[in-house]
C-alpha positions in Angstrom: -58.6 -30.4 -18.0 -55.5 -28.4 -18.7 -52.0 -29.1 -17.2 -50.1 -25.8 -17.0 -46.3 -26.4 -16.8 -45.5 -22.7 -16.8 -46.9 -19.8 -14.7 -47.2 -17.8 -17.9 -49.7 -20.5 -19.2 -52.0 -19.8 -16.2 -51.7 -16.1 -16.6 -52.7 -16.4 -20.2 -55.7 -18.6 -19.3 -56.9 -16.1 -16.7 -56.5 -13.2 -19.2 -53.8 -11.3 -17.3 -50.4 -9.9 -18.3 -47.4 -12.3 -18.4 -45.5 -12.8 -15.1 -42.3 -10.9 -14.4 -40.5 -14.1 -13.2 -40.9 -17.6 -14.7 -41.1 -19.3 -11.3 -42.9 -16.7 -9.1 -45.9 -14.4 -9.6 -48.2 -12.1 -7.7 -51.6 -10.9 -9.0 -53.6 -8.1 -7.4 -57.1 -7.2 -8.3 -60.0 -5.0 -7.2 -63.7 -4.8 -7.9 -64.4 -4.7 -11.7 -60.8 -5.9 -12.6 -62.1 -9.5 -13.0 -64.8 -9.7 -15.6 -66.2 -13.0 -14.5 -66.0 -14.6 -18.0 -63.2 -17.1 -17.4 -63.7 -20.7 -16.5 -60.4 -22.6 -16.1 -59.9 -26.2 -14.8 -56.3 -27.3 -14.4 -53.5 -29.0 -12.6 -50.0 -27.5 -12.2 -46.7 -27.7 -10.4 -47.6 -24.5 -8.5 -48.4 -23.6 -4.9 -51.2 -21.0 -5.1 -52.1 -18.7 -2.2 -55.2 -16.5 -2.6 -57.4 -14.1 -0.9 -60.7 -12.9 -2.3 -64.2 -11.7 -1.6 -66.4 -12.8 -4.5 -69.4 -11.0 -6.0 -70.0 -14.0 -8.1 -68.3 -17.2 -9.4 -66.5 -19.9 -7.5 -63.3 -21.7 -6.9 -63.1 -25.5 -6.5 -60.1 -27.4 -5.1 -60.5 -31.0 -6.0 -64.2 -31.7 -5.2 -64.4 -29.0 -2.6 -66.1 -25.7 -3.3 -64.5 -22.9 -1.3 -66.7 -20.5 0.4 -65.5 -17.0 -0.4 -68.6 -15.1 0.2 -67.3 -13.5 3.4 -63.8 -13.1 2.1 -61.3 -15.9 2.6 -57.9 -17.4 1.9 -57.3 -20.5 0.0 -54.2 -22.7 -0.4 -53.5 -25.0 -3.3 -50.4 -27.3 -3.7 -48.9 -28.8 -6.8 -50.6 -31.5 -8.9 -54.1 -30.8 -7.5 -57.1 -30.1 -9.6 -58.3 -26.5 -9.4 -61.3 -24.8 -11.1 -61.9 -21.1 -11.4 -65.5 -20.4 -12.5 -66.4 -16.9 -13.7 -64.7 -15.2 -10.7 -65.8 -11.6 -10.1 -64.5 -9.7 -7.1 -66.6 -7.9 -4.7 -63.6 -6.1 -3.2 -59.9 -6.5 -3.6 -58.1 -9.8 -3.8 -54.7 -11.4 -4.6 -53.1 -14.6 -5.9 -49.5 -15.6 -5.1 -48.3 -18.3 -7.5 -45.1 -20.3 -6.6 -43.7 -22.8 -9.0 -42.3 -25.8 -7.0 -38.9 -25.2 -8.7 -38.7 -21.8 -6.9 -38.4 -23.6 -3.5 -35.4 -26.0 -3.6 -32.6 -24.6 -1.5 -34.8 -22.2 0.4 -35.9 -22.2 4.0 -39.5 -23.1 3.2 -38.8 -26.1 0.9 -39.6 -28.5 3.7 -41.8 -26.2 5.8 -44.4 -25.7 3.2 -45.1 -29.4 3.1 -46.0 -29.4 6.8 -49.1 -27.1 6.5 -52.2 -29.3 6.3 -54.3 -26.4 5.0 -52.7 -27.1 1.5 -54.4 -30.6 1.6 -57.9 -31.8 0.9 -58.4 -32.5 4.6 -59.2 -28.8 5.0 -62.6 -28.6 3.4 -63.2 -24.9 4.0 -61.4 -21.7 3.3 -59.7 -19.6 6.0 -61.9 -16.8 7.1 -60.1 -13.8 8.5 -61.0 -11.2 11.1 -60.4 -7.6 10.2 -57.2 -7.6 12.3 -56.0 -10.8 10.7 -56.8 -9.5 7.2 -54.7 -6.5 7.9 -51.7 -8.7 8.8 -52.1 -10.8 5.6 -52.4 -7.7 3.4 -49.3 -6.1 4.8 -47.3 -9.3 4.1 -48.7 -9.5 0.6 -47.8 -5.9 -0.3 -44.3 -6.4 1.2 -43.9 -9.4 -1.2 -45.3 -7.5 -4.1 -43.0 -4.5 -3.5 -39.9 -6.7 -3.2 -40.9 -8.7 -6.3 -41.4 -5.6 -8.6 -39.1 -3.0 -7.2 -36.0 -4.5 -5.6 -34.5 -7.1 -7.9 -31.1 -8.0 -6.6 -29.2 -11.0 -5.1 -31.2 -10.6 -1.8 -34.7 -10.3 -3.4 -35.5 -14.0 -3.4 -34.4 -14.5 0.3 -36.5 -11.5 1.4 -39.6 -12.7 -0.6 -39.2 -16.2 1.0 -39.0 -14.7 4.5 -42.3 -12.8 3.9 -43.9 -16.0 2.5 -42.7 -17.9 5.5 -44.3 -15.4 7.8 -47.5 -15.5 5.8 -47.7 -19.3 6.0 -47.0 -19.2 9.8 -49.8 -16.7 10.4 -52.2 -18.8 8.2 -51.3 -21.8 10.5 -52.2 -19.7 13.6 -55.4 -18.4 12.1 -56.5 -21.9 11.0 -56.0 -23.2 14.5 -58.2 -20.4 15.8 -60.8 -21.3 13.2 -60.9 -25.0 14.0 -60.9 -24.7 17.8 -63.4 -27.1 19.3 -64.2 -28.7 16.0 -64.2 -32.4 15.2 -60.9 -33.6 13.6 -61.4 -33.6 9.9 -60.9 -36.8 8.0 -58.0 -36.8 5.5 -58.7 -37.7 1.9 -56.9 -40.4 -0.1 -54.6 -37.8 -1.6 -53.6 -36.4 1.8 -52.9 -39.8 3.2 -51.0 -40.9 0.1 -48.7 -37.8 0.3 -48.2 -38.4 4.1 -47.1 -42.0 3.3 -44.6 -40.7 0.7 -43.2 -38.1 3.1 -42.9 -40.8 5.8 -41.2 -43.2 3.4 -38.5 -40.5 2.6 -37.9 -39.9 6.3 -37.3 -43.7 6.7 -34.9 -43.6 3.7 -32.8 -41.0 5.5 -32.5 -43.2 8.6 -32.0 -46.6 7.0 -31.5 -48.0 3.5 -34.8 -48.9 1.8 -36.2 -49.4 -1.6 -38.2 -47.1 -3.7 -41.9 -46.8 -2.7 -44.2 -48.8 -4.9 -47.9 -48.3 -5.8 -48.7 -51.7 -4.4 -46.9 -51.1 -1.1 -48.6 -47.7 -0.6 -52.0 -49.1 -1.5 -51.6 -51.9 1.1 -50.9 -49.3 3.7 -54.1 -47.5 2.7 -56.1 -50.8 2.7 -57.2 -50.4 -0.9 -56.2 -52.1 -4.2 -53.4 -50.5 -6.3 -55.9 -50.0 -9.2 -58.5 -48.3 -7.0 -55.7 -46.1 -5.5 -54.6 -45.1 -9.0 -58.2 -44.4 -10.1 -58.9 -42.2 -7.0 -55.7 -40.2 -7.5 -56.2 -39.8 -11.2 -59.7 -38.5 -10.5 -58.5 -36.0 -7.9 -55.1 -34.9 -9.3 -55.1 -35.9 -13.0 -52.1 -38.1 -12.4 -51.6 -41.8 -11.6 -50.0 -43.1 -8.3 -46.8 -43.9 -10.1 -46.6 -40.4 -11.7 -47.1 -38.8 -8.2 -44.3 -41.1 -6.7 -41.9 -40.0 -9.5 -42.8 -36.3 -9.0 -42.2 -36.6 -5.3 -38.8 -38.3 -5.7 -37.6 -35.9 -8.4 -38.6 -32.9 -6.2 -36.5 -34.4 -3.3 -33.7 -35.0 -5.8 -33.8 -31.3 -6.9 -33.6 -30.2 -3.3 -30.6 -32.5 -2.6 -28.8 -31.4 -5.7 -29.4 -27.7 -4.8 -27.9 -28.3 -1.3 -24.8 -29.6 -3.1 -23.5 -31.9 -0.4 -24.0 -35.2 -2.3 -23.1 -36.3 -5.8 -25.7 -37.8 -8.3 -24.8 -41.4 -7.4 -25.1 -40.7 -3.6 -28.5 -39.0 -4.1 -29.8 -41.9 -6.3 -28.8 -44.3 -3.5 -30.3 -42.2 -0.8 -33.6 -42.0 -2.6 -33.7 -45.8 -2.9 -32.7 -46.2 -6.6 -30.5 -49.3 -7.0 -29.4 -48.1 -10.4 -28.0 -44.6 -10.9 -28.6 -44.8 -14.7 -32.3 -45.4 -14.1 -32.4 -42.4 -11.7 -30.7 -40.2 -14.2 -33.1 -41.3 -17.0 -36.2 -40.6 -14.8 -34.8 -37.3 -13.7 -34.1 -36.2 -17.3 -37.6 -37.3 -18.4 -39.3 -35.2 -15.7 -37.0 -32.2 -15.6 -35.7 -32.1 -19.1 -32.0 -32.2 -18.3 -29.7 -34.8 -16.6 -29.1 -34.4 -12.9 -25.4 -33.6 -13.3 -26.3 -30.8 -15.7 -29.0 -29.6 -13.3 -26.5 -29.4 -10.5 -24.0 -27.7 -12.8 -26.6 -25.1 -13.8 -27.0 -24.0 -10.1 -23.5 -22.6 -9.9 -23.8 -20.6 -13.1 
């Protein structure tokens, strides 16, 4: 299984031209533009939003095989296992690929985490009515047009506003799809991510320590080793690696907001030692947090 750190790596694996932007990409295809000869299994730091009607092939998210026979939307979040198997389009389709580093400081940084359709607990794709499909396509083409034709200081904000609308419509359409259905059971990954988010909310209210694998496993009523094995199988990463990724993403957002210094952010996230926080940040991001913050003003 591959781990793609850059969007350009995924483009290359899928056999399409390089992206225009390192952190954001859109792909549009019609019948006969996908040759059905690519099989790619990967994890990545990307949110992926797609719509497609398949003539053949399949897409798997974790262990779930999405049903795209009637045309459907799928939603993938970072650090999850995705498999494209010999996809061939019956009609038109699109992919929107958003690197998680594109989101800090934007209006949807926190919003996108609230949509359960990115999680494993949704075990079916979103099927659209013709009217719903028209709404989604209009938003996609608005994003595509802004991405390719109007690059200026407002482009990112406009793209984000269209993405926000698309996600909100998807939430509405999923609620319609799941009316009168039994509540779906969340997977271990979903519950683990919810515990991490809840822990960070607690940190903001009162001082607390970093989350640990043992503590989170206790809350899930399973052993730390079993938790790590489950997460490794579904995401390709250990529980500790996922905790670190979550904390670093929160740190990036706080650094982007610019209201706190590095020491204050380390303390807020539960690090007792600022040096340890800085070392972990540099390991995951490639540069120290103070340099990351400085680069935002350049």
